N, C-alpha and C positions, 0 to 999 in steps of 0.2 A: 471529602478531602481529595485534592488533585493527586494524580500519579506522576512522580518525577522520574524521568529517564536521564541517566548521566552516562557519558562515555568520553573517551579521548580519541580524537581523530587520528587515523593511521593510514599510511600508504597513499596519501594524496599530496598533490603539490599546491594547486589552487582550485577550489571547487565552490560552487554556490552553496550557501547554507541550506536553502530549501531542497536542493537536489541531494545533498549529503544525508539530510534527515530522512528524505523519502526512501533512500536506500537502506538506512539503518532501522527504519520503522516502517516496514512494508505494509502493515495492517492499516496504516492511515494514508489517505490520499494526499498527494502533494498540495492540492488546494487547501485541504484542512490544515496541513502544517504551515503553509504560508499565512493562513489566518492567525495561527498561534504566534508566529513570529511578529506579525504586525501588531498583535495585542500585547507585545512585550513579555511573552511567556517563555522566551528562549534566551539563554545566557551563554556567551562565549567568553571563556576565562573570567567568569564571574560578572561580566558586564552585559546588561540587557541589549539585545539587538532587535531592531524593528524593521529591517529591510531584508526581504528574502534573498536578494542578490548579493548580500554580503559575502565576500570571499574568505574561505578558511583554509588553513594549511595543517599538515601533520603536527601532532603534539599539543594542539589546542584542546582544552576541555570544554565540553558542551553539556548543557542541561536544559531540559524542556519539561515544563509542567503541563500535564494534560488534565484539564478539569474533569471531575467526576460527572458522568451523565446526570442530567436533572432528574430523569426518571427512566425506569426500564422500558425498553421498547416493547409495546404491546401489539400483537398481531391484530389486524382488523380485517373484516370481510370487505370485499369490493371487487369489481370486475378488473381483470388484467388482460390486455390483448398481447399475448405472447407470439412473437414472430418466429422465434427460433429458440430451442433449449436443448442442452445436453448436460452432462454431469459437471461441467466446468463453468458454464456461463449461460446466460439467456439474453435475448434481445426483446425489448418491450416497446410497443407502440403506445407511448404515453398520450392520453387525451389532454386537451387544454383544461385549465382551471384546476389542475391537480399538482400539488407541491411534491417534489421528489422525495424529500426527507424531512423529519421534524426540525423545527427551529422555534425560537422563542415566540415568534408571531404566529406560528402555525404548528402547534405541538402534536396534533393528531390528524387523522384522515389524510395520510400521505401515501404515495406509491410504495415507499419502503415498508410501511405497516401492512399494506396489502400483500406485498411480496413475502412477508414473514408467515402469512397464512399458507401460501403456496409452497414456500421453501423454509421450513422451520430451522434448518441448519444455519441459516444466516444469523440467528440469535447467538450462535456459538462463536462467531467471529468477533475479533476485537474492534474497538473504535466505535464512535458514535454513529457512523453511517456504514454499517457492514454491507459489503457488496457493491457500494456505489463508487464508481471510478470516474464518473463525470456527471454533470448536471445540465439540465435545460430549465429555463424559467417556468414558473407556474403556469402562465398562459400561453407558453409555446408548446406545440404538440410535436410528436414524432418519435424517432428512434432513440432508445437509451440502452446502453450496454451495462449489464450487471454481472459481477463475478459471484460465483457460488462457493468458492473456496478461497482461503487467505492467500495461498501461493498464486492463484490465478488473479486475484485482485492486485497483487504486487506486479505480476508480469504485465497486466493490462495498463496499470498506472505508468509503468516504464514506457510502454508504447505511446501513451498520451504525452508523457514528458518529452519523449524524443520525436514527437510529431510524426509518428508512423501511422496514426489513425487518421483517416480521411473522412471528413464530414461535409456534407452539402445540405444547404437549407433552401427552402422556397420562401420567398418573401413578397408580399404585396405592398408596394410603396406608392406614395402619392407622386404624381408627375411622371416625367419620362427621362430617366437617366441616359447616359451614353450607352451604346450597345454592349459595351463591356468596359470594365475599369478596375482600378486598384486604389484603396485608401490605406495609408500607412500612418495616419495621425495617432500620436500616443494617447492612451486612455488612462485616467486615474480617477480618484474620488472627486466628486463635485466639491468645490471649495466651501460651499455653504449648506448644501443639502446632502445629509449623510446617506440617504437612501438612493441617491442618483450617482451615475458615473458621468464623466465629461471628458472631452478632448482637452488635454493640458500638456504643457511642455514637459520633456523629460527632466528638466531642471526643477520642475514643480511637482514631483512625485508621479509624473506620467510614465507609463510603461509602454514599450513597443507593442504595436498592434497592427496586424495586416489582414485586410478583408478584400476579397476579389468578388466580382459579380459579373454575370452575363445576363443580358436582357432576353427573355423568352417570349414575351407577349406585351402588347401595348393596347390599351383601350382606344377605340376609334376617336373618342372625344378627348383623349390624352389625359384623362383624369388620374389614371393609375397604370402601373406596369407590374408584371410578374417577373421576378428575378430568380436566378439560380445563384446562390451565394456560397462561397467557401471561406473558411477562416484558417489562417496559418498559426494564429495565437488564440488563446482561450480567455480573453479578458471578459469580465463581467459585463453583460449587456452589450457586447462588442458590436454586433450587427446593428442593433437598434441605435446605439450612439453614433456609429459611423454614418449610417444612412441619414440620420437626422442632421448630422454635421454637414453633410453634402447637400442638404436641401430636399431630400427625398424620404421623409420620415415614413415609418411603417403605418399602414392603416390600422386604426384601433389602438395605437400605442398611447395609453393615458399618461405616460411619464415623459416621453421625449417628443411627442407630436403636438402641434397646435390643437386647440379644442375641436375645431370643425373636422380635422382629419381623425382625431381620436374617436369621434362620434360616428365615423363611417363604418365601423365594424364592431362586433361583440367582444373582440379581444385583439391583442396585437397579432397581426397576420404574419406569423413566423412559424415554419414547420421544419423540423429536422427530417429531411427527405431521404437521405442515403447515408450509409455508414460502411466503411471498408477498413479491415484490420487483419492481422494474422492470428490464427488460433494459437494460444500459448502452448497447447499440448500437441496438436497434430501438425502444427506449422503450415497448415493450409490457408491460403488467402480466402477470406470470407467477404461477401458483399451483400448488403441488404438495402431494400428500397421500399417505402410505403407512400401512397398518396396521402394528401392532407385530408382532414375532415371536410365534410360537405360545406361548412361555413366559408371555406376558402373560395370555392367556385361561386357560391351564392353572393358573396361580397364583391367579387370581381365583376360579375354580371350586373349587379345592382349599380355599381359605379360606372360601368361602361354603357348602361342603358341610354339610348338616345331617343329623342322624339322621332316618330315616323313622319317624315316631311312629304306632304302631297301637294303638288302644284296642279291646279285645273287650268287648262288653257284651251284655245280654240278660236275660230274666227267670229266676227260680229254676228250676233243673233243665233249662235249655235246652242245656247242654253246653259252656258257655263254657270251663271248665277243661280239657276234652278238646282243644279247639281250641288253647288257650294252650300246653298240654303238647306238642302237635305242633310248634309253633315252637321251644320250648325244646329238643326232641330234636335239632333241627338246629343247635344252638349259638347261637340267637338269644337275647339277653338278655330276660328276662320279669320282670314285676312283678305280684304279686297283691294287690289291695286287701284281700280277705278274709284272706289270710295275714298281712298287716301289721296289720290291726285285731285279729286274734287276739292279737297281742303286747301290745296295749293293755289286754286283758282279764285278763292274768295277775294273780295275787294281789298286792295293793299296787301295781299298775300304774297307768297313767294314768286309766283309767275308775274304778278303786276309790278312788283319791285324790279324783277329782272328786265321786263319790257321798258320800264322807266329808265333803268340804268343803261339800256341799249339804245336810248333815244327815240323810242317808239311811243311817245306820249299820246299820239293820235288814236291808239288803240285802247285808251283808258278814258273813262268819263270823269267828271269832277269829283266823284266819290271814290275813284280808284278801282271801279269795276271794269272788267275786261269785255270788250266787244267781241264775243265769240265768233260771230259771222265774219267780221273783218279779219280776225286772226286766222280762221279757216282759209279764207281767200289768200292771205299772205302765204300760208303754207303751200297752197296749191300753186302759187306763182313763183315762189322762191324756196326750193327744197333745202337751201342752206339754213334758213331761219328755222325750218322744221327740225333739221338735224340738231342744231344747237339747243333748242328748247327740249327736244327729246332726251339729249344727253343730261340736262339738268334734271328732268323728271325721272329718268330711269335710275340715275344715281341715288336720288332721294328714295325711290321705291325699294331699291336694293338694300339700302341701309335699314329701312323699316322692316322688310321681310326677314332680313338676317337676324335682327333683334327679336322679331316675333317668334321665329323658329327656336332661337337659342333659349327663350324663356318658357317654352312648353315642355311637358313631361312625356306624354304618351303618343298621341297623334295630333297633327295640326294641319290645316288645309289653307292654302293661299291660292286665291283666284288671280291669275296674272295673264291677261290676254296676250301680251307681247313677250312672253318668257323666252321663246327662241329668238325673236328679233333682237332682244337685249343681250344676246350671247352670254346667258347666265348658266348654261348647263354645267359649268365647272363647280357650281355650288354643290358641296358634298351631300351624299345620302338623300337625294330627292327622287321621288317617284312621280313622273309626269303622266297626267291623264288628259287626253285630248277628246273634247266633245265634238262630234261631227254631225253635219246635216247638209243636204244639198243646198247649193247657193240660192236657188229660186225660193225655197221654203224660208231660208234665213232672211232674205230680203223682204219677203211678205211679212214676216214677224216684226221686223224693224220698222216697216211702214205703219203697222198697226200699234205697236207698243211705244215707239219713240217718234213717230211721225217723220221718219227719214225718207227723203226722196230716193229714187233709184240711183241718181247721180251721186248723191252724198254717200250712200252705202257702197257704191262701186269704187269711189275715190278712197274711202277709208280702207276698204278691202285690198286696194292696190298697194297700200303702205305696209301690208303684212305679208308673211309667207302664205302661199296658197294652202288650202286645207289638206291636200294630199301630203305635202312636205311636212306639215306639223304632225299629221297622224303617223307618218313614217318615222319621225324623230322621237315620238312619245313611247313610254313604256306600256301604256294601256290606252285603248281606244274604246269609247262607248258611243253608241248610235242614238241620235235624238231626232230621227226623221219621221217617227210615227206618233202614236198617242201618248198622253201623259202616263197612262198605265204601263206602256212599254218602257218609258224613261224610268219610272219607279223601279221596274224589274231590273233594268240595266244598272241602276244605282245600287240595288241590293247585291247584284253579282260583283260589282266593283268593290263594295265594302268587304265582301267575303274574300276576294282576291287580295286586298290589302292586309286583312287579318292574317291570312295564310302566309303572305310574304314576311310579315313581322315575326310570326312563329318560326318560319324556316330560317330567318336571319338569326334569331335568338338561339335556335338549336345548333346552327353552324358555329356560332361564337362559343357556345358551351362545349361543343365537340373539340374545338381548337384548344380551349383552356384545359379540358380534362386530359387531353393527350399530353400537354406540357406538364401536367401534374402527375402523370403516371397512371391515370385511370384508363380502363378499356373505354373506347368510344362507341357511339351508336353505329358507326360504319364498320366496326370490326366484327 
């Protein structure tokens, strides 16, 4: 049988129904009483009221039916991470995947039942949720304030109702919001899905909601951001609803995020990071802060992980292809600018069509094949033609290599002889490796391997930066002036350096993230 509480309002002019009930029934949280109002269990002057913000005045009679608990709360064993505790209250660091208190869908294995084992006196308090003055979602981790005595529960509930408790959350969201912002969109029950909340107008049962955020970190690939979020109201799922509404849903949020974003994390990436309030008895201000579980940092790093982009460059005959092939032999994806450009020179291909469009049909045979010797002579005689064709080729190569790098996961190597000549160093996150060798050795190799004359090699060399300039502009230089065994050793050293660079970059990013999350860093 339900318990019915009746009384006549006194000494008030106009006060919200839920606020008045919270004062008169301090053993119940305001949120709990709001639920009873919306369920139609509260009557004012005999008429059921379903809106917590209904205004009442002195002289009106009130009645509220409190349903009997479905079952007596039973204490259960389980770990509890207690951040602070005294005779009045305790602060708990709730892990994810743990419901705060029993409910029809989760009647056991809750935080409250674990607390009953540690604090048996909670069982003597009234209400279905003894000690619980606020809640966080099952899959949200972080700080939770628990009262250990009824008068303390009432005092803390008043602090929450008067917005004197300051809570800050950490959230990992998809995309890159503005550096800081405010969302005041009203929130109410979803019109068709009872388990969801939604942004809806005040005229359609929406309630005022205010969420502020500040951006702390952004993944270099802009896939996600870490935010510090504070809420001035306590609507159900408020942060999750507001960030999804703004287009930046929480990673791992199976309810409010698109499927691909929901699958990016093992849970919704939301953590109650800090909590500030006044101790009801001592009146001292208290502040607590805990870093999130390790899944937060692991998820952010996984989302932020970029392909390690390596560009092999050098002058003609330096051995760039040999170095690139060594990476390819280890299963590392490789791209060759020369190989790609050769596809543009096929009969009736991109270069042939361009020459035809430019009125140089004499450079093509009847089948659309290009006379390479005549084209080389044209370049030597008229640098403008060389510049215009190079612009076409370099643009095509840049598009291809950009796509190539973007579609790789761990490491990828692109052999691009004219990397610096194309003025591409602005491409982000690229490590340039220059393969060097004295000119006379390179020219001898070209004469043997490609049958190039000294004049041809010298002409093509003159169209490029000199070797010293390329080496000075590169991140890493390897020497290929000796034997093949020497080059193999140089390649092994290069691969070691690249792995070390990737590890250092990952450690640096992890250090930045952990500092923002409140963890000690490796530099401390």
